[in-house]
C-alpha beads as a LAMMPS data file, in Angstrom:
LAMMPS data file: protein, C-alpha beads

186 atoms
185 bonds

1 atom types
1 bond types

-500.0 500.0 xlo xhi
-500.0 500.0 ylo yhi
-500.0 500.0 zlo zhi

Masses

1 110.0

Atoms # bond

1 1 1 49.430 -143.125 339.531
2 1 1 49.787 -146.307 341.545
3 1 1 47.984 -146.621 344.897
4 1 1 51.348 -146.824 346.710
5 1 1 52.588 -143.615 345.113
6 1 1 49.314 -141.858 345.929
7 1 1 49.597 -142.999 349.557
8 1 1 53.186 -141.758 349.727
9 1 1 52.170 -138.376 348.343
10 1 1 49.292 -138.108 350.824
11 1 1 51.626 -138.998 353.698
12 1 1 54.186 -136.418 352.539
13 1 1 51.476 -133.763 352.159
14 1 1 50.196 -134.475 355.679
15 1 1 53.720 -134.256 357.111
16 1 1 54.455 -130.982 355.311
17 1 1 51.220 -129.336 356.436
18 1 1 51.692 -130.635 359.963
19 1 1 55.185 -129.138 360.158
20 1 1 53.939 -125.826 358.770
21 1 1 51.208 -125.685 361.411
22 1 1 53.502 -126.837 364.225
23 1 1 55.993 -124.119 363.331
24 1 1 53.431 -121.333 363.031
25 1 1 51.066 -122.066 365.906
26 1 1 52.988 -124.560 368.035
27 1 1 52.860 -128.332 368.296
28 1 1 50.463 -128.538 371.210
29 1 1 48.088 -125.904 369.778
30 1 1 47.757 -127.793 366.484
31 1 1 45.013 -130.404 366.127
32 1 1 44.793 -133.408 363.844
33 1 1 41.636 -131.850 362.364
34 1 1 43.628 -128.759 361.374
35 1 1 46.376 -130.863 359.786
36 1 1 43.877 -132.960 357.832
37 1 1 41.986 -129.869 356.643
38 1 1 45.200 -128.147 355.533
39 1 1 46.186 -131.265 353.574
40 1 1 42.710 -131.566 352.056
41 1 1 41.924 -134.962 353.596
42 1 1 39.752 -136.335 356.378
43 1 1 40.901 -137.082 359.918
44 1 1 40.366 -140.759 359.134
45 1 1 42.864 -140.443 356.287
46 1 1 45.321 -138.790 358.659
47 1 1 45.052 -141.767 361.034
48 1 1 45.574 -144.228 358.180
49 1 1 49.005 -142.664 357.706
50 1 1 49.939 -141.745 361.285
51 1 1 48.776 -143.419 364.490
52 1 1 49.136 -140.149 366.427
53 1 1 49.962 -136.500 365.883
54 1 1 53.313 -137.241 367.497
55 1 1 54.077 -139.882 364.843
56 1 1 54.164 -137.202 362.136
57 1 1 57.366 -135.919 363.672
58 1 1 58.805 -139.033 365.319
59 1 1 58.478 -141.706 362.632
60 1 1 61.936 -143.244 362.241
61 1 1 62.505 -146.062 359.757
62 1 1 66.176 -146.481 360.663
63 1 1 66.093 -148.634 363.833
64 1 1 66.125 -152.021 362.070
65 1 1 68.784 -150.804 359.615
66 1 1 71.002 -149.555 362.451
67 1 1 70.669 -152.816 364.397
68 1 1 71.506 -154.857 361.276
69 1 1 74.594 -152.711 360.625
70 1 1 75.824 -153.264 364.152
71 1 1 75.222 -157.029 363.911
72 1 1 77.503 -157.175 360.860
73 1 1 80.500 -155.975 362.883
74 1 1 83.015 -158.561 364.156
75 1 1 82.128 -159.977 367.560
76 1 1 85.710 -159.626 368.792
77 1 1 85.409 -155.818 368.843
78 1 1 84.463 -154.208 372.167
79 1 1 80.732 -153.333 372.260
80 1 1 81.236 -149.568 372.069
81 1 1 83.521 -149.862 369.043
82 1 1 81.109 -152.273 367.336
83 1 1 78.256 -149.841 367.894
84 1 1 80.167 -146.787 366.653
85 1 1 81.641 -148.554 363.635
86 1 1 78.333 -150.206 362.775
87 1 1 76.603 -146.834 362.878
88 1 1 79.288 -145.225 360.720
89 1 1 78.971 -147.929 358.098
90 1 1 75.188 -147.844 358.185
91 1 1 74.909 -144.073 357.825
92 1 1 77.440 -144.095 355.000
93 1 1 75.164 -146.455 353.043
94 1 1 71.860 -144.690 353.683
95 1 1 70.450 -142.380 351.021
96 1 1 70.615 -138.690 351.860
97 1 1 67.279 -137.715 353.443
98 1 1 65.180 -134.711 352.490
99 1 1 67.474 -132.411 354.446
100 1 1 65.032 -129.530 354.791
101 1 1 62.229 -131.747 356.094
102 1 1 64.467 -133.684 358.497
103 1 1 66.083 -130.503 359.814
104 1 1 62.655 -128.953 360.421
105 1 1 61.464 -132.092 362.239
106 1 1 64.556 -132.327 364.433
107 1 1 64.502 -128.600 365.188
108 1 1 60.839 -128.857 366.213
109 1 1 61.621 -131.824 368.464
110 1 1 64.577 -130.031 370.050
111 1 1 62.443 -126.970 370.821
112 1 1 59.285 -128.761 372.029
113 1 1 59.477 -130.333 375.502
114 1 1 56.644 -132.817 374.919
115 1 1 58.335 -134.050 371.729
116 1 1 61.741 -134.292 373.417
117 1 1 60.100 -136.475 376.066
118 1 1 58.556 -138.607 373.315
119 1 1 61.960 -138.984 371.671
120 1 1 63.350 -140.187 374.982
121 1 1 60.619 -142.853 375.120
122 1 1 61.273 -143.803 371.497
123 1 1 65.026 -143.917 372.140
124 1 1 64.412 -146.618 374.736
125 1 1 63.196 -148.855 371.905
126 1 1 66.175 -147.923 369.737
127 1 1 68.555 -148.470 372.644
128 1 1 67.135 -151.954 373.170
129 1 1 67.534 -152.758 369.468
130 1 1 71.168 -151.635 369.560
131 1 1 71.867 -153.491 372.829
132 1 1 70.297 -156.650 371.377
133 1 1 72.481 -156.282 368.287
134 1 1 75.560 -155.961 370.520
135 1 1 74.632 -158.852 372.771
136 1 1 76.392 -162.059 371.934
137 1 1 76.718 -165.358 373.720
138 1 1 79.860 -164.199 375.525
139 1 1 78.957 -160.496 375.704
140 1 1 78.401 -158.687 378.974
141 1 1 74.770 -157.493 378.875
142 1 1 75.616 -154.400 380.917
143 1 1 78.434 -153.427 378.547
144 1 1 76.077 -153.861 375.592
145 1 1 73.387 -151.726 377.237
146 1 1 75.821 -148.966 378.278
147 1 1 77.366 -148.908 374.798
148 1 1 73.923 -148.643 373.204
149 1 1 72.927 -145.782 375.511
150 1 1 76.157 -143.866 374.932
151 1 1 75.984 -144.198 371.148
152 1 1 72.351 -143.158 371.090
153 1 1 73.105 -140.126 373.280
154 1 1 75.870 -139.086 370.864
155 1 1 73.548 -139.476 367.873
156 1 1 70.807 -137.452 369.540
157 1 1 73.142 -134.603 370.471
158 1 1 74.624 -134.664 366.951
159 1 1 71.150 -134.471 365.395
160 1 1 70.063 -131.580 367.598
161 1 1 73.282 -129.676 366.883
162 1 1 72.886 -130.242 363.136
163 1 1 69.280 -129.032 363.195
164 1 1 70.306 -125.711 364.728
165 1 1 73.114 -124.995 362.228
166 1 1 72.590 -123.919 358.640
167 1 1 75.984 -125.212 357.574
168 1 1 77.266 -128.758 357.564
169 1 1 75.685 -132.000 356.497
170 1 1 73.848 -134.434 358.712
171 1 1 76.585 -136.977 358.032
172 1 1 79.282 -134.544 359.202
173 1 1 77.484 -133.865 362.485
174 1 1 76.884 -137.557 363.109
175 1 1 80.530 -138.294 362.409
176 1 1 81.648 -135.519 364.767
177 1 1 79.407 -136.919 367.501
178 1 1 80.670 -140.470 366.974
179 1 1 84.286 -139.258 366.870
180 1 1 83.897 -138.176 370.504
181 1 1 83.354 -141.857 371.337
182 1 1 86.072 -143.237 369.080
183 1 1 88.421 -140.388 368.158
184 1 1 91.166 -142.510 366.630
185 1 1 88.861 -143.638 363.811
186 1 1 87.515 -140.221 362.828

Bonds

1 1 1 2
2 1 2 3
3 1 3 4
4 1 4 5
5 1 5 6
6 1 6 7
7 1 7 8
8 1 8 9
9 1 9 10
10 1 10 11
11 1 11 12
12 1 12 13
13 1 13 14
14 1 14 15
15 1 15 16
16 1 16 17
17 1 17 18
18 1 18 19
19 1 19 20
20 1 20 21
21 1 21 22
22 1 22 23
23 1 23 24
24 1 24 25
25 1 25 26
26 1 26 27
27 1 27 28
28 1 28 29
29 1 29 30
30 1 30 31
31 1 31 32
32 1 32 33
33 1 33 34
34 1 34 35
35 1 35 36
36 1 36 37
37 1 37 38
38 1 38 39
39 1 39 40
40 1 40 41
41 1 41 42
42 1 42 43
43 1 43 44
44 1 44 45
45 1 45 46
46 1 46 47
47 1 47 48
48 1 48 49
49 1 49 50
50 1 50 51
51 1 51 52
52 1 52 53
53 1 53 54
54 1 54 55
55 1 55 56
56 1 56 57
57 1 57 58
58 1 58 59
59 1 59 60
60 1 60 61
61 1 61 62
62 1 62 63
63 1 63 64
64 1 64 65
65 1 65 66
66 1 66 67
67 1 67 68
68 1 68 69
69 1 69 70
70 1 70 71
71 1 71 72
72 1 72 73
73 1 73 74
74 1 74 75
75 1 75 76
76 1 76 77
77 1 77 78
78 1 78 79
79 1 79 80
80 1 80 81
81 1 81 82
82 1 82 83
83 1 83 84
84 1 84 85
85 1 85 86
86 1 86 87
87 1 87 88
88 1 88 89
89 1 89 90
90 1 90 91
91 1 91 92
92 1 92 93
93 1 93 94
94 1 94 95
95 1 95 96
96 1 96 97
97 1 97 98
98 1 98 99
99 1 99 100
100 1 100 101
101 1 101 102
102 1 102 103
103 1 103 104
104 1 104 105
105 1 105 106
106 1 106 107
107 1 107 108
108 1 108 109
109 1 109 110
110 1 110 111
111 1 111 112
112 1 112 113
113 1 113 114
114 1 114 115
115 1 115 116
116 1 116 117
117 1 117 118
118 1 118 119
119 1 119 120
120 1 120 121
121 1 121 122
122 1 122 123
123 1 123 124
124 1 124 125
125 1 125 126
126 1 126 127
127 1 127 128
128 1 128 129
129 1 129 130
130 1 130 131
131 1 131 132
132 1 132 133
133 1 133 134
134 1 134 135
135 1 135 136
136 1 136 137
137 1 137 138
138 1 138 139
139 1 139 140
140 1 140 141
141 1 141 142
142 1 142 143
143 1 143 144
144 1 144 145
145 1 145 146
146 1 146 147
147 1 147 148
148 1 148 149
149 1 149 150
150 1 150 151
151 1 151 152
152 1 152 153
153 1 153 154
154 1 154 155
155 1 155 156
156 1 156 157
157 1 157 158
158 1 158 159
159 1 159 160
160 1 160 161
161 1 161 162
162 1 162 163
163 1 163 164
164 1 164 165
165 1 165 166
166 1 166 167
167 1 167 168
168 1 168 169
169 1 169 170
170 1 170 171
171 1 171 172
172 1 172 173
173 1 173 174
174 1 174 175
175 1 175 176
176 1 176 177
177 1 177 178
178 1 178 179
179 1 179 180
180 1 180 181
181 1 181 182
182 1 182 183
183 1 183 184
184 1 184 185
185 1 185 186
């Protein structure tokens, strides 16, 4: 087994045990020591994979991919349309995530106030990445920022709705949320 594969397996094992503990005893009542012990590793190993306990749930590799997808859209489109269409194209190209794990993570976030607050902080970074992708030499910075905030709000609501429903794919819920912003392209 290669070192990279072993690291990936350790990270996955930590995330799975963390979610199990968060769901059974609550996010705030769960310690890093408990997660590490359940996964059969040391706390130091936990921190090699996750900077914080919060990062187990909030790690999101999609921000750069989303921003790149939006940048590929034609500059003559209004910022909101560029954002929506860029997101649609990006999500259509992404591999299907581990649905069970993602749904559990999003459900936990939706039901845990401290994690929802952390998502809001994290969304500020994502919003800036989207706004930067929308900003062009002739683009109104306010329009870019508003468009980024609106699209991100739609995505967040779509994710939370998907997490609470047993039926429907993540892609369907994201599309439904984006269709509210651009219904004629649904």
